[in-house]
DSSP file (Angstrom, degrees, kcal/mol; ACC not computed):
  #  RESIDUE AA STRUCTURE BP1 BP2  ACC     N-H-->O    O-->H-N    N-H-->O    O-->H-N    TCO  KAPPA ALPHA  PHI   PSI    X-CA   Y-CA   Z-CA
    1    1 A X              0   0    0      0, 0.0     2,-0.1     0, 0.0     0, 0.0   0.000 360.0 360.0 360.0 126.8  -58.9  -60.9   16.6
    2    2 A X     >  -     0   0    0      1,-0.0     4,-2.0     4,-0.0     5,-0.1  -0.287 360.0 -89.6 -96.7-175.5  -61.1  -60.1   13.6
    3    3 A X  H  > S+     0   0    0      1,-0.2     4,-2.2     2,-0.2     5,-0.2   0.848 124.6  55.3 -63.7 -38.3  -60.8  -57.6   10.8
    4    4 A X  H  > S+     0   0    0      1,-0.2     4,-2.1     2,-0.2    -1,-0.2   0.889 107.1  50.0 -64.2 -40.8  -62.7  -55.0   12.8
    5    5 A X  H  > S+     0   0    0      2,-0.2     4,-2.6     1,-0.2     5,-0.2   0.928 110.8  49.6 -61.3 -46.6  -60.2  -55.3   15.6
    6    6 A X  H  X S+     0   0    0     -4,-2.0     4,-2.2     1,-0.2    -2,-0.2   0.902 110.9  49.3 -61.7 -40.3  -57.2  -54.9   13.2
    7    7 A X  H  X S+     0   0    0     -4,-2.2     4,-2.1     2,-0.2    -1,-0.2   0.910 111.5  48.6 -67.0 -41.8  -58.8  -51.8   11.6
    8    8 A X  H  X S+     0   0    0     -4,-2.1     4,-2.3     2,-0.2    -2,-0.2   0.908 111.8  49.4 -65.8 -41.3  -59.5  -50.2   15.0
    9    9 A X  H  X S+     0   0    0     -4,-2.6     4,-2.6     1,-0.2    -1,-0.2   0.905 110.4  51.0 -63.4 -40.9  -55.9  -50.9   16.2
   10   10 A X  H  X S+     0   0    0     -4,-2.2     4,-2.1    -5,-0.2    -1,-0.2   0.892 109.1  50.6 -62.4 -41.6  -54.5  -49.4   13.0
   11   11 A X  H  X S+     0   0    0     -4,-2.1     4,-0.7     2,-0.2    -2,-0.2   0.911 111.9  47.8 -61.3 -44.1  -56.6  -46.3   13.4
   12   12 A X  H >< S+     0   0    0     -4,-2.3     3,-0.6     2,-0.2     4,-0.2   0.910 111.8  48.4 -65.1 -44.3  -55.4  -45.9   17.0
   13   13 A X  H >< S+     0   0    0     -4,-2.6     3,-0.8     1,-0.2    -1,-0.2   0.898 115.8  43.7 -65.1 -39.5  -51.7  -46.4   16.2
   14   14 A X  H >< S+     0   0    0     -4,-2.1     3,-0.7     1,-0.2    -1,-0.2   0.545  97.7  77.0 -83.4  -6.2  -51.8  -44.0   13.2
   15   15 A X  G X<  +     0   0    0     -4,-0.7     3,-1.3    -3,-0.6    -1,-0.2   0.495  67.6  87.6 -84.4  -2.0  -53.8  -41.4   15.1
   16   16 A X  G <  S+     0   0    0     -3,-0.8    -1,-0.2     1,-0.3    -2,-0.1   0.725  90.8  46.7 -71.1 -19.1  -50.9  -40.1   17.2
   17   17 A X  G <  S+     0   0    0     -3,-0.7    -1,-0.3     2,-0.0     2,-0.2   0.235  90.7 111.7-103.9  11.4  -49.9  -37.6   14.4
   18   18 A X    <   -     0   0    0     -3,-1.3     2,-0.1     1,-0.1    -3,-0.0  -0.505  63.9-123.2 -88.5 154.3  -53.4  -36.2   13.8
   19   19 A X     >  -     0   0    0     -2,-0.2     4,-2.3     1,-0.1     5,-0.2  -0.252  40.9 -89.1 -82.8-178.7  -54.7  -32.7   14.6
   20   20 A X  H  > S+     0   0    0      1,-0.2     4,-1.9     2,-0.2     5,-0.2   0.921 124.8  46.3 -62.4 -47.7  -57.8  -32.1   16.8
   21   21 A X  H  > S+     0   0    0      1,-0.2     4,-1.7     2,-0.2    -1,-0.2   0.887 113.4  48.8 -66.7 -37.9  -60.4  -32.3   14.0
   22   22 A X  H  > S+     0   0    0      1,-0.2     4,-2.1     2,-0.2    -1,-0.2   0.866 110.1  52.8 -65.6 -36.8  -59.0  -35.4   12.5
   23   23 A X  H  X S+     0   0    0     -4,-2.3     4,-2.6     2,-0.2    -2,-0.2   0.861 105.4  53.9 -66.1 -36.5  -58.8  -37.1   15.9
   24   24 A X  H  X S+     0   0    0     -4,-1.9     4,-2.3     2,-0.2    -1,-0.2   0.899 109.1  49.5 -63.3 -39.8  -62.5  -36.3   16.5
   25   25 A X  H  X S+     0   0    0     -4,-1.7     4,-2.3     2,-0.2    -2,-0.2   0.906 111.0  48.6 -65.2 -40.2  -63.3  -38.0   13.2
   26   26 A X  H  X S+     0   0    0     -4,-2.1     4,-2.8     2,-0.2    -2,-0.2   0.904 111.3  50.6 -66.7 -41.1  -61.2  -41.1   14.1
   27   27 A X  H  X S+     0   0    0     -4,-2.6     4,-2.2     2,-0.2    -2,-0.2   0.900 109.6  50.3 -63.8 -40.1  -63.0  -41.2   17.5
   28   28 A X  H  X S+     0   0    0     -4,-2.3     4,-2.0     2,-0.2    -2,-0.2   0.923 111.7  48.1 -62.5 -43.7  -66.4  -41.0   15.9
   29   29 A X  H  X S+     0   0    0     -4,-2.3     4,-2.5     1,-0.2    -2,-0.2   0.928 110.5  51.8 -63.2 -44.5  -65.4  -43.9   13.5
   30   30 A X  H  X S+     0   0    0     -4,-2.8     4,-2.4     1,-0.2    -1,-0.2   0.884 107.7  51.9 -60.2 -38.6  -64.1  -46.0   16.4
   31   31 A X  H  X S+     0   0    0     -4,-2.2     4,-1.9     2,-0.2    -1,-0.2   0.913 109.6  49.8 -65.4 -41.2  -67.3  -45.5   18.3
   32   32 A X  H  X S+     0   0    0     -4,-2.0     4,-1.7     1,-0.2    -2,-0.2   0.928 111.9  47.8 -58.6 -46.2  -69.3  -46.7   15.3
   33   33 A X  H  X S+     0   0    0     -4,-2.5     4,-2.3     1,-0.2    -2,-0.2   0.865 109.9  53.1 -63.1 -37.4  -67.0  -49.7   15.0
   34   34 A X  H  X S+     0   0    0     -4,-2.4     4,-2.1     1,-0.2    -1,-0.2   0.851 105.9  53.2 -69.0 -32.3  -67.4  -50.5   18.7
   35   35 A X  H  X S+     0   0    0     -4,-1.9     4,-0.8     2,-0.2    -1,-0.2   0.886 109.4  48.9 -67.7 -36.2  -71.2  -50.4   18.4
   36   36 A X  H >< S+     0   0    0     -4,-1.7     3,-0.5     1,-0.2     4,-0.5   0.901 112.3  48.6 -66.5 -39.4  -70.9  -52.9   15.6
   37   37 A X  H >X S+     0   0    0     -4,-2.3     4,-1.6     1,-0.2     3,-1.3   0.849 101.5  65.3 -66.8 -34.3  -68.6  -55.1   17.8
   38   38 A X  H 3< S+     0   0    0     -4,-2.1    -1,-0.2     1,-0.3     6,-0.2   0.781  89.1  66.6 -61.1 -28.5  -71.1  -54.8   20.7
   39   39 A X  T << S+     0   0    0     -4,-0.8     3,-0.3    -3,-0.5    -1,-0.3   0.859 106.4  41.4 -61.1 -34.4  -73.6  -56.7   18.7
   40   40 A X  T <4 S+     0   0    0     -3,-1.3     2,-0.7    -4,-0.5    -2,-0.2   0.865 122.4  40.1 -80.1 -38.1  -71.3  -59.8   19.0
   41   41 A X    ><  +     0   0    0     -4,-1.6     3,-1.4     1,-0.2    -1,-0.2  -0.759  64.6 171.5-117.3  83.8  -70.4  -59.2   22.6
   42   42 A X  T 3  S+     0   0    0     -2,-0.7    -1,-0.2    -3,-0.3    -4,-0.1   0.694  72.5  65.4 -68.1 -20.3  -73.5  -58.0   24.4
   43   43 A X  T 3  S+     0   0    0      2,-0.1     2,-0.3    -5,-0.0    -1,-0.3   0.617  93.9  71.7 -77.3 -12.3  -71.9  -58.2   27.9
   44   44 A X  S <  S-     0   0    0     -3,-1.4     2,-0.1    -6,-0.2    -3,-0.1  -0.801  74.8-134.9-110.7 147.1  -69.4  -55.4   27.1
   45   45 A X     >  -     0   0    0     -2,-0.3     4,-1.9     1,-0.1     5,-0.1  -0.390  31.6-104.1 -87.8 173.1  -70.1  -51.7   26.8
   46   46 A X  H  > S+     0   0    0      1,-0.2     4,-2.5     2,-0.2     5,-0.2   0.897 123.6  53.4 -61.4 -42.6  -68.8  -49.5   24.0
   47   47 A X  H  > S+     0   0    0      1,-0.2     4,-2.4     2,-0.2    -1,-0.2   0.872 106.2  53.2 -62.7 -37.8  -66.3  -48.0   26.4
   48   48 A X  H  > S+     0   0    0      2,-0.2     4,-2.2     1,-0.2    -1,-0.2   0.910 109.8  47.2 -63.0 -41.3  -65.1  -51.5   27.3
   49   49 A X  H  X S+     0   0    0     -4,-1.9     4,-2.5     2,-0.2    -2,-0.2   0.908 111.3  51.0 -67.1 -42.0  -64.5  -52.3   23.7
   50   50 A X  H  X S+     0   0    0     -4,-2.5     4,-2.5     1,-0.2    -2,-0.2   0.901 110.7  49.9 -62.4 -40.0  -62.7  -49.0   23.1
   51   51 A X  H  X S+     0   0    0     -4,-2.4     4,-2.4     2,-0.2    -2,-0.2   0.910 109.4  51.4 -64.2 -41.6  -60.5  -49.8   26.2
   52   52 A X  H  X S+     0   0    0     -4,-2.2     4,-2.3     2,-0.2    -2,-0.2   0.938 111.7  46.3 -59.3 -48.5  -59.7  -53.2   24.8
   53   53 A X  H  X S+     0   0    0     -4,-2.5     4,-2.8     1,-0.2     5,-0.2   0.887 111.0  53.0 -62.2 -41.0  -58.7  -51.8   21.5
   54   54 A X  H  X S+     0   0    0     -4,-2.5     4,-2.1     2,-0.2    -1,-0.2   0.905 109.6  48.3 -62.5 -40.6  -56.6  -49.1   23.2
   55   55 A X  H  X S+     0   0    0     -4,-2.4     4,-2.2     2,-0.2    -2,-0.2   0.910 112.2  48.2 -65.6 -43.5  -54.8  -51.8   25.2
   56   56 A X  H  X S+     0   0    0     -4,-2.3     4,-2.6     2,-0.2    -2,-0.2   0.913 111.8  50.2 -61.4 -43.0  -54.1  -53.9   22.1
   57   57 A X  H  X S+     0   0    0     -4,-2.8     4,-2.2     1,-0.2    -2,-0.2   0.877 109.1  51.8 -65.6 -37.1  -52.9  -50.8   20.2
   58   58 A X  H  X S+     0   0    0     -4,-2.1     4,-1.2    -5,-0.2    -1,-0.2   0.937 112.2  45.6 -62.0 -46.6  -50.5  -49.9   23.1
   59   59 A X  H  X S+     0   0    0     -4,-2.2     4,-1.0     1,-0.2     3,-0.3   0.899 112.9  50.3 -63.7 -42.1  -49.1  -53.4   23.1
   60   60 A X  H  X S+     0   0    0     -4,-2.6     4,-1.2     1,-0.2     3,-0.3   0.858 104.2  58.8 -64.8 -36.2  -48.8  -53.4   19.3
   61   61 A X  H  X S+     0   0    0     -4,-2.2     4,-0.6     1,-0.2    -1,-0.2   0.824 102.8  52.9 -67.0 -29.2  -47.0  -50.0   19.3
   62   62 A X  H  < S+     0   0    0     -4,-1.2     3,-0.4    -3,-0.3    -1,-0.2   0.799 104.2  56.3 -74.1 -27.0  -44.2  -51.5   21.5
   63   63 A X  H  < S+     0   0    0     -4,-1.0    -1,-0.2    -3,-0.3    -2,-0.2   0.784 102.5  56.9 -69.9 -27.0  -43.8  -54.3   19.0
   64   64 A X  H  <        0   0    0     -4,-1.2    -1,-0.2     1,-0.2    -2,-0.2   0.705 360.0 360.0 -75.5 -21.0  -43.1  -51.7   16.3
   65   65 A X     <        0   0    0     -4,-0.6    -1,-0.2    -3,-0.4    -2,-0.1   0.481 360.0 360.0 -77.4 360.0  -40.3  -50.2   18.3
């Protein structure tokens, strides 16, 4: 897991308390980050990367409980 992954997971975990406009901004930022990550992993789509981050954030959120 690299720095980009950690930042994306942090954004996802902290986004649960955001309003609609803030969430749109976070989603826009996550898509930009996923496009950067896609350069490394050409076999995966942006949606695949977002799903991967979502899964990791879900697992991390249970560790925080």
